[in-house]
C-alpha angles and dihedrals in degrees: 000000000000123000131194132216107202133183134164136182141168134207132188092227125223102290107044124063094203132053118229092177125095134177145190122210111163144111117265133196093354142346092282096062128068128186112214118182135164117190126188114193122218133195109069136293099319100023097054093050093047093048092049091048093049091048093049095048093044095048093049092051094043094050090055089051094047097050093125094052129092108277096241093046090048095053093044091050090047091056090048089052090050090049093054094043090055092046093053091048094051091047090057098042121065094196092051098047094118099044121124139131145214122234141195110190132174139179111211107209107192094178092059093031092235139131111210110202133193116179139181125173133351103321108112148223120205132187118211121188139134089301093058135250123333128181107227098186131058123234108242093217139098094251092040091057091050090052095045090050092051096245093123133022126250090252091051090050092051090055098038113124092222097048092115096057103110125198099198128039139167117245106021096110140354112286143171123225091255097045107137116260093011117096122025105209132186143154119223128192115247121218136180112274095026121130128201127202123194115187146162122242089259085078102035093046090056102039129050122224088258090054092050094045091051091059096039093054094054117109095243135111124281089249093055091047092053093047093046091050091051092045091050092050090052091049088055091055108288091227095165140024110289125214130171139171123190123194118187118195119215135154132256088244090055089055091048090049091048089050091049092049090050091048092048091047091049089046091052090048090051091049091048090048092049091047090051091048090049091049090050091050090049091048090049090048091051089047091051090049090050090049091050091048091049091049090048091051090048090053092053090047093052091049092052091049089053092051091047091049093050092049092049092049091049092052091050091051091048090049093049091047091051091047092051093052093046092051093052091052 
């Protein structure tokens, strides 16, 4: 049976004071299903945050409601629900009329060994395994299309002045889940040892694929990978909000083996500790014996000195007595 180690985090970056990103990284329905979502809000300071918040709340509620649906259908319908919730809110709020967001969402189904993905915009999903790092989603943007088609390099795309022009967004008009040119959907097989990274463009605009792969292939926890990716993006400038989720796929047997190794390691540590304590006790016992022997030797020495003193005193008395008698004669 497959198991997943999942961690997500978000950071405002170094330029912006607010964070228009949001994310979901939690199990849903049961221990075999995980909901992984990265949301990047659009529409200015207030609008982006509101759109991201509406999308997050709507998707969480919808996924609970659609528990009996097929995983891919459920996540696609959830994004459609979020789209329409944002649209209705912007229609009724003059100061939020431009708000929207982009979303990469996935349902990790460990029982079926599948990753069900629904994607809109330029947030991203990567797969990292023994073959390296592969981008599984397409950027729905002018520059993203040029890069995906091989017309420009990744480095050129990262510096392109029109890289933020997005072709598809969530919340601009009423849509159904199967509206043309709306949701990019796919199902990917999940295997032991695979890692998945979902991120906002605040990460992918700062780090190259080689940079990301370097962190993802380190033998560290999902939490440390996420935090190192965010830290690296900030070191490169942190020009946007940065969000990342890492999911590492292992097996139940791996977890058992890890537990056994930990138990064996702890057992060895306990044995070593007990041996050290025993050695210390033995050393203390030897020391006490030595102390007792020394004290015993000191006692004998004092007794002999007393005997020697008494004999010497007796000889002096005898000598004085003899001298006294001899003088009187």
